N, C-alpha and C positions, 0 to 999 in steps of 0.2 A: 504493500500500500504506500509506504513512504517513498519507495523507488519510483512508483508510477507518478506520485505527486511531484517529485523533483523533475522527472522527465517532462511532465506537463508544463511546469514553470519554465524550464529551459527552452521548450519549443515556443512558448509564448514570448520569451525574451528574444529568441532568434528571429521570430516573425516581426517583432517590433523593430529590431535593429535594421533588418533588411528592408522593411516596408517604409521606414522613415528616412533611410539614407544615412544613418549614423556611421555605417562602415566606410563611407566615402569621405569622412572628415579628416583633415590633415592635423598636424601638430598645432599647439597653441601659437597663434600669431601668423600661421601660414596663410598667404593670400590676402592679408590685411595690411594696410598702411598703418603707420604710427598713429595718424589721426583717427583712423577707423577703430583701432584698438582702444584708444582713449575714449572714443564715443561709446564703445561697447561697455567699457568699465563704468562710465558715467551712467549708462542706462540701467545698471544694476542698482542705482541709488535713487533714481528719480523717474517719475512718469507724469505726464500731463493728463489729469483726470477730466477736467472740463474747462471750457473757455467762455468767458462772459464779456460783454461789451456794452457801452452806453455812450451817448453824446452828452457833453457838459457845456453849458454856456460859459463864455469868458466873463471874468469879473472885472470888466473894464469900467471906466468912469461912466456915470450915468449920462453924461453929455455925449457919449459916443453913439455912433449910428446904431439903430436897432438891428441892423444887419450884421453886427459883429459876429465873427465866425465861431463855430462850435469846435470843441476839441473832442477827439475820439479816444476813449480809454478802453484798452483791451487787457483783460486780466486772465492769466493762465493759473488755474488751481493745480498745485503740484502734490503728488504723493511722494513723500520721502520717508526713509526708514527712521530718521531722527531729526530733531530741530537743527536747522542750519545746513543740512546736507545739500540743499538746493544750490548752495554757493559754489558747488563743484560743477554746476552746469555751465556750458559754454553757449553764449548767444552771439551770433555773428550777423548783425543787421547790415545790409548793404543797400545803397540807393541807386536807382537806375539813372541813366544819363538825363532823362527828361524831368527828374525830380518828383515823379509821381508814384513810383513803385518801390516798395520796401520788401526785401527778401530776408527772412529770418531763418537761420539754420539752428534748430534746436537739437542739442545732443541728448535727447530724451524721447522715448516713444510716446505717441499720442494714443489715448484710449479711443475706442469706437465712438463714445459719446463726445469726446473732444473734437474728433474729426467731423462729426455731424454738425456740431456747433460752429466750427470754423467755416464750413461750407454755407452755413446759414447767416454769417455775419452781414452780407449785403442787405438783409432784412432789417438789421439794426442800424447800419451805417449806409444811408442812401448813396448810390454811385460807386460803392466799393466793389472790387472784383477780387476773388480769392482763388488761388490755385495751390494744390498740395502735391508734394513729391517726396521721394526718399532717395538718399544718396549713399551708396557704398554699404549701408547696413540698414536693416529694418528699424534700428534704434535712432537713426539720424533723420529727423523730419525737417523738410524744407517747405516753408510757408511764404507765399508771395502775396502781398497786399497792395493792390493798385487803386489809388485814390483818383477822384475826378480832377483834382487840382494839385499843384506841387505841395508837398507835405514834409514837415520836419519831425523827427523823433525828438520831442521836447525833453523827455526824461524817461528813465528806466530804472526800476528798483525792485527790491524784494520786500514783502511784508511777512513777518514771522507767523508761524502757525500756532498762535495762541488762541485761547478761547474756544478750543474744540474744533478748529478748522484747519485746512491745509495751508502750507506756505503758498504765497501768491507772487507771481511775477507780473508786474504792472508796467505796461507800455502806454505812454501818452503821446498821441500824434496831434500836431497843431498845423494849421495852414501856414505855408511859407510863401510869402509874396516875392521874395528875392532869391529864387533858387539858382545859384551860380555854382554848379558842381565843380567848375574849374578852380574856384576860390577855396573850396573846402579843404583841399590838401595843403593849404598854406602853412598851417601850424598845428601842433599837437600839444595837449595839456592833460594833466591829471585832474579829473573833476571829483570833488567830494560828494558823498552821498547826501540826499536830503536829510534834514534833521529828523532823528528818530528812526532812520532806515539804514539797512545794511547793504552795502554793495555785494552783489552775488559773486563777483570775481574781480580780478585785477582790471582797473579801468584804463581805457585808452580812448580819449575823445578827440575830435578834430573840430577846430573852430575857425571861422573866417575872420579876417582882420576887421577890427571895429572901426566904424566911421560914424559921424554924426547921423542920428536917426536911422542907422543901419539895423537890419533884423539879423540877430546872431543865430546861426544855425549850428547845432551840435549834432554831429553824425559820427557813425562808427567808421574807423579806418577799415577798408575792405580786407576780408580774410583775417581779421584779428579779433580776439575776444574783447568784448566791450563791457565795461562795468556800469555802475549806477551813474547816471548823469544828472546834474543839477538843472532845474528848469532854466530856460533862457531868460535873461534879464535885459531885454532891449529897451532902448529909450522909446517912450510912447509917442506914436504919431498923433498929431492933432487932427480932430475930425475935420474933414473938408479939405485938408491940405495934401492928401495923398494923391498920387497919380492913378489914373484908371488901371485896372488889372489888365496886363497884357497877355495873360494866359487865355486859354480857350474858355468860352462861355460854358456854364454847366449844362448838363444834358437836358434840362428843362427848356433851354432855348432863350432864357432871359439874360441878355447881355447886360454888362454893368454900365450904368449911366455915366456920361462924362461929368467930371467934377466930384463924383461920389467918392467918399473915403474908401480906400482899398482895405481888405481884411487886415486886421492888426494881430500881431503876435501878442502873447499874454504880457501885460505890463508887469512891472516889478512888484506892485502891491496887490496883484490879483491872486485869489485863491479859489479858482473854480473847481479844482480837483482835490482840495485839501479836505478830506472827510475824516470822520472820527477814526476809522480803521487805519488811516495813515499814521496815526500817532502811537501805534503799538510799539512797545520796546523792541529793540533788535534781537534776533535770535543769537544763539552762541556763534561767535565769529570764527571758531576754530583755534583761538589762542589758548583756551582752556580745554584740556583733553577730557575733563570730567564734567558731564552734563546730567541734569536731573529734570524730569518733567513728569506729568501725569495728571490725575484728577481726584477730587473727593466728591462724593455723591450722596445726596439725600433723596430717598425714594418713598413714595406712598402709593399703596394699592387699595382700591375700593371695589369690593365684590357686592353688587346690589342684590344677589340672590342667596338663598340658603344653599349650603353645599349638599350634594347628593349623599355624601358619606358622613354627614353630621358635623363637619367642622364648624364651630360656632362663630368665628370671627369674620367680620365684614371689612374692617379697616386694618391694614397691616403696614407697618413702617419699617424701614431698614436704612442702614448707612453702609457705604462701600467706598473703597479706594483702590486705585491702580497706579502705583508709583513705578517709574522707570528710571534707572540709573545706568549711565553708560560711560565707559572709558575708551577713547579712540586714539589712534596714533597713525603715523604715515598718511597725514592729510585726510583722515577719515576712511581710508580704504581698508583698515582693519580696526575692529572694535569688539569689546566685551559689553554685553547688555544683560541686565536683569529687569524683568517686569513681573511684579507680583500682583495678586488680586486677593481681596478679602471683603466679605460682607457679613454684617451682623444684623440679624432679623429679630424684631421684637416679639414675634409670635411663632412663626414656623421654625422649629428648632433645627430641622435638617437643612434649611436654607442658609443657616449660619455656617459658612465654609470659607476656606482659603485655597489658593492654587498658585502655582508657579506658571505663569503664562509664557515667559521667555527666560532663559538663562543660557546664553549662547555666545560662542565666538564666531565672527564672520570675517572672512578675508577675501578681498577682491584683488585678483592678480591678472590684470588685463581682461581678457574675455572669460576668465575662470573665476567663479565665486564658490567658496567653501563655507559650510556652516557645520558647527559641532555644538551640540547641547540640546536644550529644550526650545521648541519653536512652534509657531502657528503658520500654517499654509492654507490658502484657499484656492480652489479651482472651480470654474463654472461661470455661466453667463445668465441663466434664467432667474426670474424673480421669485416665483412661488416655491420652488423646490430646488435643491442642489444635489443632483444625483451623482455627479463625478467627484464631488468633494469628499475625500476618504482618508486623508492623512490623520486628522485630529479627531478625538472623541468629542461628542457634543456635551456641553455643560447644561444639562436639562434643568438644573436648579435655578438658573438665571431667568429663563423665559421659555414659553411654549413654542416660540417660532424657530427654534433650532439654529439660531444665528450666533450663539456664543460657544466657544470651544476651549477645551482644556489644552494645556501645553503638552506637546509630544516630544519625548526624547528621540533624537535622530542624528544621523550624519548625512549631509547632502552635498552634492556637487552640481553646479550648473555651468554649462559652457555655451556661450552665445556666439553664433556665427551668422553670416548672411543667409543661411538656410534655416534659421530659427534658433531657439534655445533648447538644449538637451539637458535634462535633469535626471539625477538618480538619487534615491533615498534608501537608507538602511535604518530601520526602526527596531532597536534591540529590546524594547520594553513596551508592553501594552497596558493601556489605562482603561479600567472598567467604567461603565456608565453608571452614574448616580441616579437614584430614583427618590421621589418624594415619599415621606413617611408621616405617620401620626396625623397631626392636624394641618399638614401642609395643604395649600391651595395654589393651583389645581393639584389633584391627586388621582390615584388609581383606585378602583373599587376593591381590588385584591392586593394585599401586601406583597412586595418583592423582597424575598429573603436572600440578601447578598452573601450571607455567611455560607450558603450552600452552592455558591457559584461553580459551574462546571466549565471545563475547557476540552475541546477535541484534542488539542496538542498536549502531549505529556509535559511540555515545558511551561505550561500555564502562562503567566504574564510575560515570561522571558522568551517567548517564541520570536525569532528574528523575522520581522516583516520587511518587505522591500517593494519599491515602486519605481517606475520609469515614467517620464513625461517629456513630450516634445510639443513645443508651442511655436507658432509662427504668426507674424503680422505681415501681410502682403497686400498692399492696396486697401480695398475696403473689407478684407477678410481677416478675422481673428480665428485661428484654429488651434485646437489642443487635442492631443492624443495621449492617453495614459493607460498604464497597466499596473495593477496592484496584486500582490500575493501575500497573504498572511491572515491574521485573526480579524474576523468581521467586527466592525465597530457597532453593528446592530445585533444585540443579543437575541437568541431564541428563548422565549419565555415558556418554561415547562410548568404545567399545572401539577401541583402536589397538595398534600394535606398534612398539617402538622399533628403533633401528638394530641391536641385537643379536637382534632377533626375539622379544623378550619382550613379553607383553601388558601394556598399561597402560590406565588410564582417564583420559580428558580431560574436565574439567568444561565444560559449556556452559550459559549462563544465558539463558533465553528471556524474552521479554516476555509477560506474562499480564494478564488481568483476572479478578478474583475477587469474588463477592458472598457474604456470610456472614451467618449468624444464630446467636445464642446465646440460650438461654431457660432460665430456672430458676424453678420454682414451689415456694413453701413452703406446705405443707399440713400443719400440725401437726408431727409428727415426721418427715414425709416431705419430701425434697427431690427434685423431678423435674427432670432435666437433659436438655438437647438442644443439640447443635452441628451445623450443617450448612453446606456450601459448594457452590458451583458455580464451576468454574474453566474459563476459556477459555485453552487452551494450544496452541501451534503443533503439538505432538506429538499431543495428544489432549485433547479437551474431556471433562470428567468431573465427577461429583458424588460427595460423600462425606458421611457423617454419623456421629455417635455419640449414643446415647440411653440413658438409664438412670435410676437412682434411688439415693438414700442414705436409709436409715431409721435413726434414732438411738434407742437405748434409754437413757434418762436415769437417772442414779443407780443404776447396776448394782452398786455396791460401797458399803461403809460410808463410804468417803471421798468419795463423790459423783462417781465416775467415770462417763463416758459411753462407750457402745459403739455405733459406727455400722456398718451393713452396707451395702456398695456393690455394685452390679451395673450393667454397661453392655454394650450391643451396638455393635460397630464395623463399619462397612461402607464399602468403596471400590469403585466400579464398574470400576476399571482391572484388578482381579484380580491374579494373580501375575506376569503378563508372560511374556516369552520369555527363557530363559537365554542369556547372552552367549557362554558357552563350555560344552562338555559338563562336567558336574560342578560348575559354578559358577552361583550364582543370578543373576537379573537385578538390576541396581542402578539402572536408569534408569526414571523415570516409573512407579514402582510404589510400593505402600504395604505395610508389614508387617501392617497391620490391615485387610484387605479383607473378611473374613468371620470375625470373632473375637468372643469373649465375655470380658469382664473381670469378675472377682469378687474382692472384698476386704473389709477391715474397717479401721476407724479407732477407736483407743482413746485417749481423753483423760482423764488422771488428775485434771484440775481441781485440781491441788495447787499449792502455792506455787512448786514447781520446774518447772512446766509440762511434766510428763512426757507424751509422746505416742508412739504406735506406729501405723504404717500398714503394712498388709500386703496383698498381692494377687497374682493370677495372671491371665495372658492365655492363652486357649486358642484355637488356630486350628482352626476347624471343618472346614477343607479338608485341611490337611497334618498335623494333630494335633500340631503344634509347641506347646511350652509355655514361657512365661517367667514367672519368679517374682520378686517384689520384697519386701523388708522394710526399713522405715526406722523407727528408734527414736531418740529424743533426750530429753535431760533436762538441766536446769541444775544446776551444781555450785557452790553458794554464790552470790555476787553477780555475778561476771563470767565464769565458766566455763560452757561448754556442751559436753556430750559426745554424740556420735551414732554409731550403728552401722547401716550400710546393707549390704544384700546383694542381689546380682543373680545369678540362676541360670537357665540355659537347658537344656531337656531335649527330646530327640526332635526336634531341629530339622532339617527337611527341606532338601535342597539346592535345592528350588524356592522356599525362603523367603529373603527378604532378610536375616533374622537369622542365617542359616547361619554366617557368619564368626565370630559370637560364641558358637557352640555349645560350644567348649572354653575359653571365657574367663569361667567363673563366678568371682565374687570377693566377698570380704567387705571392707568399707571402714570403718575406725575413724577418727573425727575428734575432735579436741579444739580448741575455739575459745576464745580469750580476747577478750572484748569490752571496749571502753573508751569 
């Protein structure tokens, strides 16, 4: 039996290697220039999650013409592994000969959502044309922004990821009425960062010679990394004294009237873009190798109904914290990080728990990234269910949405090439799933006895699991293929009876093999999503998939909010299964989403406080059971974030695995303080 299982695993590994082309990869660095290798290394530390944009009025003197130009602000929200890591990103803005097109080379990959939002920028900034490309590596993104009229990059800076949001790269574009590209190469200077902001990298700016009433243009020297640039401080032109704009009329056909003041650059005393978020303190600059961040949280839950199992409490409060401490060296390419988590609940005893989310060493050596320790990894693209995500065990005590995970001991290596990223994982220790007990809410109608836990493997928790994954971003496609072999994260729950004759459930963890695929295609405002798995399980081999779309309406409000519409179909061929006891649903080897439809929406305010609302419902086409969810969050000032979540279950059938939660609807209010 053991020999057959090892032969099966090796056949799966060989098929994965040959099918994905791993066997054709050369040695590290082969086929890549030094710049490409640097970009690949940077890509391991940063990713563009989303892009936001808005027009801002100039703060000129009230006596100025009402037609004073607007500035365009474009904000890139970045995912980074730690505060300040985005400073390693290289941004290479270059200006076209006609002064209208800016090309940005970002040494970080774009998420599918970010790509869709970039393509939709013309809806926010009239007359703008956007084109996207990749150069040399999937991790190097090239963005070209072509404006109607000559435009200057007025300033560029990073805002730190405080208050529960990502670090942000901010670019401010302003009309430039004197575009003389030949003059731009006249001088170079080091420009300090705006007050309270941190330059993301070494600064090299170019400035034209000053002349009376001249408009100063600060641009990036071509093919050189550019740092944070101070807003231009030109002398202000008096209304009515400017010459007519000699550039092309705008696309609306309204030419500029003779004698009318030409568009002005921002005067020295104007603050059209100085918002509250700009004043956040700078992130760690890299001078200190020891960094600390995290959050404290106060949470309250209200259950409006009586519990089916007799739990008496309707109001439950708790406190939680998640501190992270990190020591880095070699410019942040190597670091040690510890992330802990702890919660103290006032009522539900079992929900008072602690966990090590991360305790790891990470080293980035060109295109190779090594990780050793306890870590969290996420795979997948769909919203309602995460089928391919299998590395970490679910932290079921935190929430019923299966979005929180325990730390997993592992050793991993990821190698990034132009053919994608190839990752391998070895997990020497398995972590059991925790279950609610006593008066916990929500709860199961039958107690789970973890003291009698069974394992198919004779090694119990110490069975060595392993996994492989290949991921690729190519044009509008995000593709991932994975293979896992080891202890199933989903226990088989066996019905038993204790010495008092009461029923109880005993967890049993079987050895499985699973192949998975996740695919996302970005087609304009459409995101097409698919996840599918096939699992070889001693109880029953089965396949499951989730497929759907997200369509985004951009700029649905005056403030530039986005509204996304989501829909997914969920299928699992195991079906509902057989009830363990009369009146009780099956709990073993079944899925709540065997023939279901998910429909929802995502509203993003695109404001400085990162207001977001996600709502949706899952409808079971077989039993007619329904589950509703609402999640809303918003920053309060610099360090606070408030969120309101709701979970509601209606018409839940006793044939459905969600039946125990039928009387445990709840509202959850959280207040987090980030530091």
